[in-house]
N, C-alpha and C positions, 0 to 999 in steps of 0.2 A: 504494499499500499504506500503510495507516494503522496506526501504533502510538503508544503514549505516547512522550514524549521519551526517548531512550535513554541508555545508559551504555556504557563500554568493554566489549568482548566478554570481556576478561580483564585483570586487573591483576597487578602484580608480587607476588612472594612476600613474606610478612610480614617486617618488620625488627624484631628483638627485642633486648632487653638484659636479662641476668640480674641480678636485684637481691636484696636481702635480703627474706625473706618469712616466711610462717607455715606452709609446707608441713610436714606431719608424716611424709610418706613421699616417696620418690623418684617423679618423674613423667618419663616419656619418651614421645616420639611425634612427630607432625607437625602443624603449623598451616597452615591454608589461608585465603586471603581470597576473599570474594565481594562483589559489590555488588548492590543491589536498586533497581529503578526502580518506577514505579507498577504495573507489570504482571508483574514477575517478576525472575529472577536472571540474572547472567552466569555464566561458567564459573569453576570453582575455579582459583585461582592455582597456580603451582608451589609445592611445599611448603617449609616451613622446619622443619628437624629441631631438637628441643629435648631436652636431658637435664638435669633439675633434681634436686637432692638435697634432703633435709629441711632446713628453715630458709631455703630460697631462694624466690624469686618471679620474676615475669617482667613486663617492661614491653614492650608491643607498640605500635609507632608506627602510628597510623592515617594513611594517605597522603591527600594532597589530589589526587584524580583528577577533580575537577569541571572541566568546560569550559563555555564560554558556551552551547554547544548542548545540553548534557546536562541531565537533571533526575534526579539521584540522590536516593534516599530514605534509604538506610542502607548501612553497611558490615557485613558478617557474617563473624565469625571462627569457623571450625570446627576441631575437634581430633580427630585419629585416634591412639589409643594404640598402634596396630599399624603405623604408618607406611604405611598404604595409604588412598588417597582414598575407597575404597568403605566404609571404616569411619570416615569423618570426619563428625562431627556438630556442630551449632551449640552453642557455649558462650557467645558474647557478641555484642553488636551495638553500633554507634555511629552516631548520627544524622548524616547528611550535611549537616544544617543547623547542626550545632554547629561549633565552632572547628576548623579544619583547617590544618595537620596536628594530630592529636589523639593521645591516649594511652589505652590500655586496660591496667589493672593486674590481673594474675592472680597472686595471692599466697596463696590459700586452697585447701584440698583441694576444697571445693565448686566452685571455679571450673573445675576440670578434669573434673568428672563429666559423662558423656554418657549419653543415653537414661535419665535418672533417672525411675523410676516408683515411686510411693508410694501408700499406702492412703488417707490423709486429710490434711487441711491442717495437722494438728499436726506432721507430719513434713517440712514444707517446709524448704528450706535456710535457715539463719540468715545465711549470708554471701552475700547476693544480689549479682548483678552484672547490669547491663542486658543484656537479650537472652537470659539463660539460660532453658532450657526444662525443663518437668517435666510428667509425666502423673500425675494424681491420680485414684484410683478414684472418689472422691466427686464429682469434676467430670465424669468420663467423657470427658475430652478433654485434649489437650496445650495448655498455656498458657505464655506467655513473660512474664518480668518486664520491663515496659515503662512508663516514666514513673511508677514507684511503685505499680503494680498488676499483677495477673496477668491477661493478655489472651489470648484464644484465638487460635491461629495457623492460617493456611491456606497450604499444605496441612497436614493434621494429621500431620506427620512431624517427627522429630528432625533429619532431614537435608534440605538444600536443593540437593542435587546435581542437575544437569541434564546431559543428553548433548549438547545444542545450544542455542544462544540462540534458535533457532526452534522448539524442541520445547515441549511442555506445560510451563508455568511459566517459560518462557524470556523474557528481557527484550526480545527482538526478534520475538516471535511476532505475526503479523497479528491484529488485534483481531477481525476477522470470523470467525476460526477458533475463538474461545472458545465453549464450551458455557455454559449458565446456571450450572452448578455451578463450572466453572473460573473464572468471573468473580469468584468469592469472593476470589481472590487480589488483585484490583485494589484499590489504596489510593485511595479517593475522599475528598476533604475533606467534612466536614459543613458544612451551610449553614443559617443561622437563618431564612431566608425573611423578612428584615426590610428589604429594598430596599437593603441594603448590597452592596458588591461581594464576591463569594465569593473564596476563595483561587484564584488562577489555576492552571489545569492546562494543561501543555504537551503538544502533540502533534507528531509527525513525519508529514508526508506524503512518503513516500519515493519516489525514483525509482531503482528497481533494475533498470530495463530497460537495454538497450545504447545507447539513444538519448536525447537530451535531451527534456524536455517544453518545447515551444516557448513563448516569451513570448506573453502575451495570453490564455492560458487562465485561467478563473475558478475561484475556490474556493467550493465549495458546502458548506452545513452543514445537518445535521438533528439534531433532538432527539427522544428517545423514552424511554418508560418501559415496559420489557418489550416487548410487542407493540403498544403504543399509540403512535402517532406524535403528538408534541406540538409539532411544528415550527411550525404555525400559531399555537398558543397562546403559545409563548415569543417568537416573532418579532413577533406582534401586540402583545405587551406591551413590546416593546423590551427584552427581558430577557437577550439574549445579546450579549456583548461580546467582540470579537476583537482581538488585538494581534499584528501580524506582527513577528517578531523577526529574520528573516534566513534564509539558506540554510546548513544544517549539513552539513559533510563527515562522512559516516558512519564513516569509518575512524578519525577522531581527535576528533570533536566540535567542531572549530573552526567559528567562525561567520563567514560572509561577508555583509556588509551593503553591499557596494560596488555602485554602478550600473555598467552596462556602459560608459557614456560618461564615467565618473569621478564622484567624489563618492559620496554615499550614496543607496541606494534610497529612494524616497519612502514615507512611512508607517511607517518603522521606529519601533517602540515607541510608536505612536499608537493609542489605544483607539478601535475602531469599533463602533458599535451595529448589529447585523444586523437590518434591517427589509425588508419587502416582498420577501422571498426574494432579497435582494441583499446579499452580504457586503461589497461594495466592495473585495474583495481579488482581485487578479489576479497572474499571474506577470509581474513587470515586465521580467525578462530570462529567458533560457532557464534551466531548472533542469537542471543537468547530471546525467548518470548518476552514481550514487554519492553523491548529495546528497539532503537532505530539506528541505522547506519547513516552517519552525518557526513555529507559531502558538500563542499562549496564549488559552485560553477562560475567560471568567468569566460567572457568572450574577448578575443583579441584578433581583430580583423580590420582591413581597410576596404575602401569602396571598390578598388580594382579586383580584390579577391572574390567579391560577391558576384561579379560578372553580370550585373544588371538583373539578377534574379530576386532581389529583395528591395521593396519599395521603401522610401523614406518614411519614418515613423511606424514602420512595421512592428507588430508585437510578436517577438520571437519567443517560442515556447520550448522548454526543455522537458524531456521525459527520461526517467531513469527506472531501471528494474533490476531485480536480482534474478539471474538466469539459472536454470537447472544445469544445462550443458549447452555449449554452442558449437560442439564438434558437428561435422556434417555426416549425416547417416548415408551409408552406401551399402547396397546389397552385396556388392563384390567384396567390400571390406569385411562385412559380417561373415562371409564364407572363409576369408583368409584367416581371420582370427586376430588375437591381440599381438601387436608388435611395435617396435620402434624402427622407423625407416632409416637407412643410411643417409648421411648428409648432415650438414650443420653440426651440432654438438651432441646429437643422439639423446637429448633430454636427460643427460646424466646429472647426477647430484654431486655437488662439490661443497666444501665448507665455506661458511661465512663467519663473521665474528659473532661471539655470544651464542645464544641458543637458537641459531637459525642456520639454514643452508641455502644453496642456490640451485634451482633447476635450470640447467643450461638449455639453449635453444634446441628445437627438434621437431620432428614430424612423427606421426604414428597412428595407430588404430587401437581403440579400446571399445569393446562391446559394440562393434559395427560402426562406431563413429570415428571419423578421421579428423585429425588436426594437422595442419600444414604450416610449417614455418613459424611456430609459436616462439616468441622471444623469451629471454631470461625472466624468471620470476622467483621471488623468495619462497622458501619452504619454512613454515612457521609452526609453532605449537610444540616444540621440543621441550622435554622436561630434563632438569639437571640431573647429572650423576645416575643415568639410567641406560641400560644396554638394549639393543634390538628394538628400537622404536620403529613402527611401520610407517613407511612413506608410500602412499597410494598415488596412482595416476588415473585420471578419468578421461572421458571422451572429449573434454575441452583442452586436454594437455596439461591441466593443472595438477601439480604435485603437492600433497598435503599430508600432514601427520595425522594418523587416526589410531584409535585403540584397537579397531578391527576393521577389516574390509567390508564396505557396504556395497549394495547393488550399484553397478555402474563403475566400480573401481577395481583395479588389479594392483598387485604388488610391483613397485618400481625398485625399492631399496629398503634396507634397514640401516638405521643410524644409531650409534651409541654416543653417549655424552659422559661416560665414566671419567671421573677425575683421576689424575695420576701422572706419573713420570712417563714420558715418551721414550722412544727407542734411543739408547745412548750411542754416541759416535766416538770412536777412538780418535783423540786429537794428536797424540804422540807421546814420546817420552822426553823428559827434560830434567836437567840438573838444577837444583835449587839450594839455597842456603839462607841463613838469617840476614844476609846482606842483599838478597835479591827478592823480587816480587814476580809473580806469574802474570803475564799479560796474554790475553786471548783475543784475537781479532775475528769477529764473526760477520757474515753477511746474511741478511734476512732471506730466507728461501722464497722463491716465487713459484716453484713447482712442487707438487705433491711428490713425496720421496719415490724414487724409481723402483724400490723393492716393495712398495706397498701392495698387499695381496688383493688387488681389485683392478678393474679395467681403467680406473682413473689414475693409476700410477703414472707419474710424470706430467699430469694435467697442470696447466698454468693458469686456469681460469677461476680457481678457488681463491679464497682470501686467507692469508696466513693468520692463524688464530691461537697460537700458543700464548700463555699468560705470563710465564717467567722462565728462567734458565736454571738448570742444575749442573754443577761442575764437581767431578770427583778428582781429587788430587791425592794420589796414594790411597789410603783408606779413609779419607775424609770427604764429606759432602758439603758443598757450599751452595746457597741459594742467592740468585742475583735477579733483580728486577729487569724487565725488558724496557728499553726506551721506546716509547710509542712513536710510530711514524718515521723511525730512523731506518735507513736501508742497511747501514753498518753500525756495529757496536763493538767497543773495546772494553773487555772485562779486565779489571785489575784486582788480583787476590793477594792478600798479605798473610794468609794462613790463620787469620783471626775469625772466629765465629763458626768454624766448621764443626761437624758432628761425625762421629765414627759411623761409616756406612760402606758396605760393599756395592759394587756396580750391579744393578738389577738387570735381569733379562726381561725386556718389555717390547711388545709390538704395538703399544698404544700410540695414537697420534698419527696424523697424516704428514707431518713435516719433521725433518731432522735438520740440525744446525749445519750450515755451510761454514767450515772452519778455514779461514785464510792462513792463519799462522798462530803459533804459540811461541812465546819468547820469555827469557828471564831478563828483567830490567833491574837497574840499581834501585835499592830502597830497602828500608828496614822491614823485616817480616818475622813471622813465627815459625817459618819452615826450618826444619833441621837439615843439615847438609846431606844430600843424597839424590839419587835419581828417582823420578816420580812418573808414573803412568797417569795420563790425563784423559778423562772422558767427559763429554758434554752431551746434555739432553735438554729437551724442552719439557716444561711442566704445563699441564692443561687443567683448567678448572672452569666449570660452567660453560662449556663449549663443545663443539663436535669433535670427537676423538676416533670415530670409526665410521666408515661407510661401506656397505656391502651391497652391490647391485644384484638383485634377484628377481625372480618372477618373469616379467615380460621379456620376450625375446628381442635381441637387437639384430637387425638384418644387415647383411653386407652390401645389399643393393638398394637403390632408391625406389622401392616398389610403389610408393605413393604417386610418384611422378608417372610411373607406368600406368597406374589405375586412372589417373587424371587424363592422360593423353588418350587412353583407350576410350574413356567416357566421351571425350570430345569427338573422336572418330565416329562412334555410334550415334552421337547427337547429329552429326552432319548427315549421315545416311538416313536417319529417321526424320530429319527436319523437313 
């Protein structure tokens, strides 16, 4: 279910303070708060009763009800002189983009007038306040005082009362239910079509089912103008930018950006250009019931890129959906079975930093659905210090961590994240004494170790992910921190801080140190005179330490291209 980013379903009653003012008569009644998002209003708050006398006024505190997951446009204050919500009408508004908490001052007779209707503009109120509404016969419509001018309102009513947030003009109504006329309520930002970034507009893809939307499903996007689909035009121009912001809890607007295995979900607050019908966005972890996927959409285009297909002042609409799978079904592919086609990077899994991995580019078939030329994507949801975690692949080409294989998924690999010492490398033998220190010159590896027992041995497309260094000098073990982002590192050991330890036998980890040299340099140390055997290894903690490709078959030929070309030939014959 798609809506614009929401707001609370209802907020608390107005908090008021009686002040000195310029009222000429007594005023009594009830005040009600509402909020407005881009598509409508929430429910009236409970009322606050007021009783003012001549010479008094009122200060109303505008609350700060914004949360990270919300996108409020304004606060609306309505007044009922009869103490019933059915007779409550808009008297003032306050922009949700202004300083919050804020204040609205009501201290003039004009400020409490409701349903004001006049004949011509000479009768307009002199004591204007932001958001006040008036009908003028000469205009033939209701307008509100907004930003220093009178602006037409929609709906053309003095009252913004709704029966439900899902009803017409409600803040939670599904966008697909809007008629063309009802879309007039939507607050869309203007765009100059000058290749700058438009104002971002936030959307909620809601999960209001009783079950989670499982990880690995992709986010699809469409662009239209009326009945005209402009998806190809905007995507071809690289004009749609998406920013994933997190999962929103619908009941309170709180934002969840955490990855299932700890840390933050990948891609948070990173702008992605939507091209080739690929948003690059997937559900990194399950989207629970009662949550929404929050994404901001921006346009970045110029007049030339639109090719005359979009008129000036056109109302561009965005549609988003969570797909099941977007792989193409093929009867031939269904007969062939599950496979990874030769070419590109075979959709192999390589390490990333932290508790994540990378699914490299590739093509293949899963359950009769083929994906061709799918680019790199993250693999998320790994748990720390755990062996044999299942990485599934589906007909979309998406690789994801699952507790067990579900329908439409097959095994691509198993990943381990066990903490521990990696495979030690013999650095050499060296003579040391109390007047020398040991210096080791290392280069950060760019390739998975060549003796790694998997098809990714020697692969250079993973991300080096060790967390520290271990060095054995004789029978002593030393721990050294890794210097972040440095391609080379010089370790200097003085024999202080070591602990008695033998060199372990270990096959953990995908990388081994590249040792350029070891040498004895002048300097005071705790080493006794003698010859020492030196070994170096990496230490891994809360990261990927093993990958084993299993399950689906990797082909030596590009069978998908053959299927595609054969299909084209048959299409020509039958056409």
